[in-house]
MIKE-829606 format. One record per residue (C-alpha): x, y, z; residue number from 0. Coordinates in Angstrom, 3 decimals, decimal comma. Layout:
BEGIN
> u  v  w  resi
> X  Y  Z  NUM
...
//
This chain:
BEGIN
> u  v  w  resi
> 35,318  -11,063  -5,052  0
> 34,609  -7,812  -3,212  1
> 34,869  -7,239  0,546  2
> 31,134  -7,719  1,092  3
> 31,129  -11,116  -0,577  4
> 34,270  -12,120  1,313  5
> 32,530  -11,331  4,588  6
> 29,343  -13,154  3,636  7
> 31,181  -16,309  2,611  8
> 32,128  -16,844  6,255  9
> 28,416  -17,280  6,977  10
> 28,509  -20,593  5,091  11
> 30,454  -22,522  7,731  12
> 30,315  -25,476  10,106  13
> 27,911  -23,687  12,437  14
> 25,421  -23,284  9,596  15
> 25,766  -26,944  8,621  16
> 25,028  -27,950  12,200  17
> 21,924  -25,755  12,374  18
> 20,770  -26,951  8,981  19
> 21,277  -30,602  9,911  20
> 19,345  -30,120  13,149  21
> 16,460  -28,368  11,362  22
> 16,132  -30,992  8,633  23
> 16,409  -33,884  11,094  24
> 13,377  -32,645  13,002  25
> 11,178  -33,367  9,975  26
> 13,190  -36,100  8,211  27
> 14,480  -38,774  10,576  28
> 16,591  -40,524  7,925  29
> 18,710  -37,444  7,270  30
> 22,455  -38,114  7,625  31
> 23,342  -35,190  9,871  32
> 27,004  -36,063  10,276  33
> 27,642  -36,320  6,543  34
> 26,387  -32,765  6,053  35
> 28,419  -31,460  8,995  36
> 31,561  -33,229  7,755  37
> 31,335  -31,114  4,613  38
> 32,676  -28,123  6,584  39
> 36,437  -28,562  5,934  40
> 35,779  -28,762  2,197  41
> 34,248  -25,285  2,269  42
> 37,305  -23,509  3,641  43
> 39,045  -23,055  0,284  44
> 35,892  -21,984  -1,558  45
> 34,515  -18,515  -2,221  46
> 30,949  -17,465  -1,459  47
> 28,913  -18,832  -4,363  48
> 30,942  -22,011  -4,577  49
> 30,273  -22,653  -0,876  50
> 26,548  -22,149  -1,439  51
> 26,517  -24,508  -4,418  52
> 28,540  -27,153  -2,576  53
> 26,006  -27,217  0,272  54
> 23,170  -27,240  -2,274  55
> 24,593  -30,295  -4,016  56
> 25,179  -32,115  -0,746  57
> 21,541  -31,577  0,179  58
> 20,596  -33,096  -3,153  59
> 22,564  -36,221  -2,250  60
> 21,183  -36,514  1,289  61
> 17,506  -35,803  0,611  62
> 14,992  -37,994  -1,260  63
> 15,605  -37,855  -5,004  64
> 12,015  -36,962  -5,809  65
> 12,136  -33,169  -6,007  66
> 8,770  -32,402  -4,430  67
> 9,480  -34,708  -1,508  68
> 12,865  -33,074  -0,909  69
> 11,345  -29,609  -1,275  70
> 8,605  -30,384  1,269  71
> 11,276  -31,433  3,770  72
> 13,262  -28,226  3,266  73
> 10,184  -26,028  3,647  74
> 9,009  -27,904  6,750  75
> 12,481  -27,541  8,280  76
> 11,961  -23,767  8,373  77
> 9,499  -24,226  11,227  78
> 12,331  -25,232  13,562  79
> 13,377  -21,573  13,574  80
> 17,120  -22,312  13,434  81
> 17,691  -20,867  9,962  82
> 17,446  -17,305  8,757  83
> 19,102  -14,833  6,417  84
> 22,062  -16,153  4,445  85
> 21,593  -19,561  6,106  86
> 18,895  -20,147  3,498  87
> 20,830  -19,307  0,360  88
> 21,575  -23,015  -0,277  89
> 17,813  -23,659  -0,058  90
> 16,957  -21,104  -2,732  91
> 19,838  -22,393  -4,875  92
> 18,416  -25,905  -4,467  93
> 15,043  -24,737  -5,758  94
> 16,345  -22,760  -8,739  95
> 18,672  -25,590  -9,773  96
> 16,712  -28,775  -9,147  97
> 13,193  -27,348  -9,328  98
> 13,452  -25,375  -12,545  99
> 11,154  -27,862  -14,327  100
> 8,520  -27,740  -11,575  101
> 7,172  -24,211  -11,668  102
> 4,022  -24,979  -9,676  103
> 5,945  -26,248  -6,661  104
> 9,004  -24,021  -6,851  105
> 7,477  -20,539  -7,015  106
> 5,286  -20,945  -3,890  107
> 8,330  -22,368  -2,089  108
> 10,434  -19,328  -2,966  109
> 7,618  -17,103  -1,757  110
> 7,552  -19,048  1,532  111
> 11,304  -18,545  2,023  112
> 11,418  -14,870  0,994  113
> 10,338  -13,375  4,372  114
> 13,352  -15,167  5,921  115
> 15,824  -14,713  3,062  116
> 15,076  -12,951  -0,191  117
> 14,557  -15,183  -3,220  118
> 15,396  -12,337  -5,603  119
> 18,267  -14,282  -7,186  120
> 16,479  -17,617  -7,326  121
> 13,408  -16,323  -9,181  122
> 15,436  -15,129  -12,142  123
> 15,990  -18,490  -13,890  124
> 12,225  -18,991  -13,731  125
> 11,581  -15,567  -15,293  126
> 14,011  -16,422  -18,054  127
> 12,477  -19,863  -18,720  128
> 8,810  -19,054  -18,037  129
> 8,491  -15,267  -18,343  130
> 4,702  -15,106  -18,601  131
> 3,976  -17,495  -15,720  132
> 6,732  -16,221  -13,408  133
> 5,843  -12,555  -13,885  134
> 2,154  -13,339  -13,400  135
> 3,063  -14,971  -10,080  136
> 5,089  -11,917  -9,034  137
> 2,208  -9,619  -9,980  138
> 0,071  -11,437  -7,400  139
> 2,927  -11,194  -4,872  140
> 2,947  -7,406  -5,302  141
> -0,438  -7,399  -3,541  142
> 0,664  -9,615  -0,646  143
> 0,309  -8,521  2,977  144
> 3,962  -9,357  3,735  145
> 6,369  -6,501  3,013  146
> 9,197  -8,864  2,037  147
> 7,017  -10,646  -0,509  148
> 5,884  -7,332  -2,009  149
> 9,449  -6,120  -2,262  150
> 10,457  -9,465  -3,832  151
> 7,989  -8,840  -6,675  152
> 9,934  -5,727  -7,700  153
> 13,470  -6,678  -6,702  154
> 13,398  -10,163  -8,195  155
> 12,234  -8,819  -11,551  156
> 14,821  -6,030  -11,842  157
> 16,524  -6,074  -15,231  158
> 20,031  -5,602  -13,784  159
> 20,022  -6,885  -10,208  160
> 23,445  -6,568  -8,490  161
> 24,988  -10,038  -7,996  162
> 22,201  -11,419  -10,206  163
> 22,131  -12,383  -13,871  164
> 20,737  -9,847  -16,316  165
> 17,224  -10,490  -17,576  166
> 17,502  -9,656  -21,265  167
> 13,774  -10,083  -21,855  168
> 13,116  -7,217  -19,437  169
> 15,918  -5,098  -20,839  170
> 14,309  -5,461  -24,256  171
> 10,743  -4,871  -23,052  172
> 10,379  -2,719  -19,922  173
> 6,585  -2,851  -20,037  174
> 6,559  -6,451  -18,783  175
> 6,992  -5,387  -15,143  176
> 5,029  -2,140  -15,268  177
> 1,971  -3,667  -13,581  178
> 4,147  -4,705  -10,621  179
> 5,561  -1,194  -10,283  180
> 2,133  0,407  -10,635  181
> 0,880  -1,757  -7,767  182
> 3,827  -0,884  -5,512  183
> 4,432  2,804  -6,233  184
> 2,316  3,938  -3,244  185
> 3,430  1,142  -0,929  186
> 3,475  2,220  2,739  187
> 6,979  0,769  3,259  188
> 10,036  2,690  2,064  189
> 11,762  -0,704  1,760  190
> 9,404  -1,535  -1,110  191
> 9,409  1,897  -2,740  192
> 13,212  1,870  -2,758  193
> 13,085  -1,329  -4,801  194
> 10,638  0,307  -7,225  195
> 13,048  3,195  -7,737  196
> 16,021  0,860  -8,233  197
> 13,954  -1,159  -10,701  198
> 13,209  1,976  -12,733  199
> 16,812  3,169  -12,456  200
> 17,867  -0,122  -14,070  201
> 15,399  0,338  -16,907  202
> 16,443  3,953  -17,443  203
> 19,854  2,735  -18,630  204
> 18,186  1,390  -21,772  205
> 14,811  3,164  -21,879  206
> 15,322  6,628  -20,420  207
> 12,449  8,310  -22,238  208
> 10,027  5,510  -21,354  209
> 10,935  5,692  -17,641  210
> 10,553  9,484  -17,643  211
> 7,170  9,119  -19,359  212
> 5,990  6,659  -16,676  213
> 7,209  8,864  -13,836  214
> 5,671  11,966  -15,422  215
> 2,321  10,201  -15,549  216
> 2,640  9,082  -11,932  217
> 3,390  12,644  -10,883  218
> 0,524  14,102  -12,926  219
> -2,057  11,639  -11,592  220
> -0,740  11,535  -8,026  221
> -3,111  12,404  -5,201  222
> -1,738  14,833  -2,569  223
> -1,504  12,061  0,021  224
> 1,044  10,227  -2,130  225
> 2,941  13,195  -3,588  226
> 5,900  12,848  -1,230  227
> 6,282  9,150  -2,061  228
> 6,157  9,717  -5,815  229
> 8,605  12,632  -5,719  230
> 11,049  10,478  -3,732  231
> 10,732  7,669  -6,287  232
> 11,277  10,135  -9,135  233
> 14,539  11,459  -7,689  234
> 15,917  7,985  -6,965  235
> 14,771  6,478  -10,256  236
> 16,401  9,263  -12,260  237
> 19,547  9,663  -10,170  238
> 21,913  8,465  -12,902  239
> 20,160  10,481  -15,593  240
> 20,264  13,559  -13,340  241
> 24,003  13,119  -12,861  242
> 24,387  13,046  -16,630  243
> 22,277  16,163  -17,052  244
> 19,550  14,432  -19,077  245
> 17,275  17,370  -20,088  246
> 13,939  15,549  -19,658  247
> 14,979  14,098  -16,312  248
> 16,135  17,489  -15,081  249
> 12,917  19,090  -16,268  250
> 10,810  16,538  -14,380  251
> 12,433  17,513  -11,065  252
> 12,136  21,221  -11,831  253
> 15,780  21,905  -12,650  254
> 16,948  24,145  -15,511  255
> 19,964  22,719  -17,342  256
> 21,062  26,264  -18,177  257
> 21,591  27,507  -14,647  258
> 22,325  31,222  -14,396  259
> 25,387  31,032  -12,176  260
> 29,090  31,810  -12,084  261
> 31,617  29,408  -10,599  262
> 34,999  30,561  -9,308  263
> 38,196  28,646  -10,149  264
> 38,704  25,415  -8,192  265
> 41,390  25,595  -5,502  266
> 43,171  22,326  -4,584  267
> 45,095  21,752  -1,355  268
> 48,007  20,529  -3,524  269
> 48,756  19,378  -7,055  270
> 50,476  16,039  -6,430  271
> 48,900  13,162  -4,510  272
> 49,589  9,584  -3,486  273
> 47,306  6,714  -2,545  274
> 45,508  7,242  0,782  275
> 45,920  11,010  0,489  276
> 42,858  13,259  0,680  277
> 42,071  15,794  -1,990  278
> 40,604  18,985  -0,560  279
> 39,083  21,402  -3,006  280
> 36,960  24,503  -2,742  281
> 35,150  26,926  -4,985  282
> 32,264  29,377  -4,863  283
> 29,065  29,548  -6,860  284
> 27,110  32,764  -7,342  285
> 23,617  33,273  -8,778  286
> 23,219  35,834  -11,554  287
> 19,478  35,164  -11,889  288
> 16,584  37,375  -10,827  289
> 14,687  34,521  -9,190  290
> 15,335  31,481  -7,039  291
> 17,015  28,522  -8,785  292
> 17,163  24,832  -7,931  293
> 20,832  23,882  -8,216  294
> 22,390  20,403  -8,317  295
> 26,161  20,434  -7,855  296
> 28,263  17,358  -8,620  297
> 31,950  16,810  -9,153  298
> 33,540  14,497  -11,683  299
> 36,913  12,812  -11,403  300
> 38,425  11,477  -14,621  301
> 40,498  8,530  -13,414  302
> 43,509  7,417  -15,407  303
> 43,255  3,845  -16,715  304
> 45,995  1,336  -17,509  305
> 46,081  2,466  -21,150  306
> 46,587  6,101  -20,012  307
> 43,127  7,128  -21,156  308
> 40,679  8,436  -18,553  309
> 37,179  7,440  -17,472  310
> 34,801  9,771  -15,599  311
> 33,110  9,036  -12,285  312
> 30,403  11,432  -11,057  313
> 30,042  12,110  -7,318  314
> 27,151  13,894  -5,638  315
> 28,091  17,108  -3,894  316
> 25,164  19,362  -3,001  317
> 21,546  20,209  -3,860  318
> 20,517  23,761  -2,975  319
> 17,989  26,484  -3,617  320
> 20,024  29,514  -4,696  321
> 18,442  32,924  -4,174  322
> 19,014  35,877  -6,575  323
> 22,617  37,138  -6,289  324
> 23,347  34,649  -3,514  325
> 26,916  33,343  -3,284  326
> 27,952  30,206  -1,412  327
> 31,369  28,683  -0,795  328
> 31,846  24,919  -0,989  329
> 34,628  22,837  0,547  330
> 34,908  19,125  -0,217  331
> 37,275  16,328  0,812  332
> 37,755  13,303  -1,439  333
> 39,733  10,283  -0,219  334
> 42,101  8,392  -2,494  335
> 42,020  5,261  -0,350  336
> 42,092  1,884  -2,041  337
> 38,715  0,279  -2,792  338
> 37,938  -3,063  -4,397  339
> 35,950  -1,539  -7,271  340
> 38,673  0,791  -8,518  341
> 42,341  0,426  -9,415  342
> 44,374  3,620  -9,419  343
> 47,030  4,412  -12,014  344
> 49,552  7,277  -11,974  345
> 49,138  10,289  -14,186  346
> 47,281  13,553  -14,647  347
> 43,662  13,398  -13,494  348
> 40,902  15,911  -14,120  349
> 38,477  17,267  -11,511  350
> 35,356  18,950  -12,915  351
> 32,556  20,902  -11,243  352
> 29,160  20,156  -12,749  353
> 26,123  22,376  -12,160  354
> 22,700  21,158  -13,309  355
> 24,332  18,655  -15,615  356
> 26,870  20,992  -17,222  357
> 30,588  21,281  -16,476  358
> 31,405  24,891  -15,560  359
> 34,876  24,678  -13,974  360
> 37,782  22,249  -13,710  361
> 41,273  21,664  -12,334  362
> 44,033  19,114  -12,915  363
> 45,907  17,065  -10,311  364
> 48,526  14,333  -10,544  365
> 48,628  10,940  -8,857  366
> 52,041  9,447  -8,092  367
> 52,363  5,817  -7,016  368
//
């Protein structure tokens, strides 16, 4: 479990159980408030998702066994105003687990909850089981007046949602959500457009050419009033392809893969490092072109793995417009502090400077533990 999940798990605590019990009791007099509250000590040893599921299952025991009756109580309890944000994760888990056979009741309930806590995880089992009906419902949500519901239409149907299960049907066929994205691409809220770009970035991992084709069409047919929005979506949707120097992606943002530049040797502050040290490196880049160039500079660190092989990680450095014969110097600091998503191993690492998708200079450094 990463640090974010560890922090969120503390949200599922006795205080939440008390608020939840109070909210449900206002609409269901027979609710056993104390039994729910007494669940608290049993949560202490559990991680985030297990806490959520334990509360979900307790609600199943304490509410009427008829699903629609229990669901009506949960939805009515929202009106008390005591629950918001991660408080409601057990509610969405309840719906996706015990309401999976009742599409007609469950989808509107998830839509009702979404403005208070996103149902982006809970919708996914329904997409997997009822792809046509669930996606049709989300298509209508993309036109909703509520920004959270509109964003849910895109975020909930992402092929590779972080923390969420993959949706193989969407990985295989990216066209299934295109209507949703078409509806939302000019949305007035950046919150929604960001989801559209993340959605396309997911799809680009398996269907790069298709995503570029869609974005090219959006750009070609875009009215001036929406040009800024579409250009922003293009950059974010293609960010991983741009890092990799994908020629079609680079071309769409007006970048030439064969930049006419010279890069000086990379200078490191030292050659040997330990954990929590900071790598400082500098170099210069000079244009040898006769006209202005759009330049994207990244750096790549090839981290040593347990088997002594290396794996590359690309980091953004700088985007610039380089004038003819212009020379700029670049200084960068890179921390070697411990993070939950990476384990460091000793050995010789490689630092590369990438310009418009091509590696033009490099230097080696050694990590000692």
